[in-house]
C-alpha positions as CSV (number, residue, x, y, z in Angstrom):
1,M,-2.7,-15.9,23.1
2,Y,-0.2,-15.6,19.3
3,L,-1.8,-18.4,18.0
4,I,-4.9,-16.8,16.5
5,P,-3.3,-14.3,14.8
6,V,-0.8,-16.1,13.5
7,A,-2.8,-18.6,12.0
8,L,-5.1,-15.7,10.3
9,F,-1.8,-14.4,9.1
10,L,-0.3,-17.5,7.5
11,I,-3.7,-18.1,6.2
12,V,-4.4,-15.0,4.7
13,F,-0.4,-15.0,3.2
14,L,-0.9,-17.9,1.2
15,I,-4.8,-17.5,0.0
16,I,-4.0,-13.9,-1.2
17,P,-1.7,-14.5,-3.7
18,D,-3.7,-17.0,-5.5
19,I,-7.0,-15.0,-5.3
20,A,-4.7,-11.5,-6.4
21,S,-2.5,-13.5,-9.1
22,A,-2.5,-11.1,-12.1
23,C,-3.2,-11.8,-15.4
24,P,0.2,-12.4,-17.4
25,N,-1.2,-10.8,-20.5
26,C,-1.4,-7.5,-19.1
27,K,1.9,-6.9,-20.4
28,E,1.5,-7.8,-24.0
29,A,-1.6,-6.0,-24.0
30,Y,0.2,-2.8,-22.9
31,V,3.0,-3.7,-25.9
32,D,-0.1,-4.3,-28.4
33,D,-1.9,-0.9,-27.9
34,G,-0.9,1.7,-25.8
35,Q,-4.7,3.2,-25.1
36,S,-6.5,0.2,-24.4
37,S,-8.3,0.1,-20.9
38,V,-6.0,-2.6,-19.8
39,S,-2.6,-0.9,-20.6
40,S,-4.2,2.3,-18.5
41,G,-5.4,0.3,-15.8
42,F,-1.8,-1.5,-15.9
43,N,-0.2,2.4,-15.7
44,N,-2.5,3.0,-12.7
45,S,-1.6,0.3,-10.9
46,I,2.2,0.7,-11.4
47,L,1.5,4.6,-10.2
48,F,-0.5,3.4,-7.2
49,M,2.2,1.1,-6.3
50,M,4.6,3.8,-6.7
51,A,2.3,6.1,-4.3
52,V,1.8,4.1,-1.5
53,P,4.8,3.9,0.4
54,F,5.4,7.5,0.3
55,L,1.7,8.2,1.5
56,V,2.2,5.5,4.7
57,V,5.6,6.6,4.9
58,G,4.5,10.2,5.3
59,T,1.3,9.7,7.3
60,F,3.7,8.4,9.8
61,A,6.1,10.9,10.0
62,L,3.0,13.3,9.9
63,R,1.4,12.0,13.3
64,L,4.7,12.0,14.7
65,W,5.2,15.4,13.9
66,F,1.9,16.5,15.5
67,A,2.8,14.5,18.5
68,Q,5.7,16.1,19.0
69,R,4.1,19.7,18.5
70,K,1.6,19.0,21.2
71,R,3.9,17.4,23.6
72,D,5.9,20.2,23.6
73,G,3.3,23.0,23.5
74,D,2.0,20.7,26.8
75,S,5.1,21.3,28.4
76,L,5.7,25.0,27.6
77,S,2.5,25.6,29.1
78,T,3.4,23.5,32.5
């Protein structure tokens, strides 16, 4: 029962790093010229990686807060 999800996870875990490997020249391109499209993409990727954990945790907290409000509202009406 758990074999298929575990196998799928392992396959994705082993294949994705090879597909998504970053260009090692991004850092050098950023150092050489701060205005190129490579350096702009490098900066945007850093901002994206910094924002995603906050978005995930914030979304989870907001859903918990709405569920709590709904539960408290339902218990007050009965």
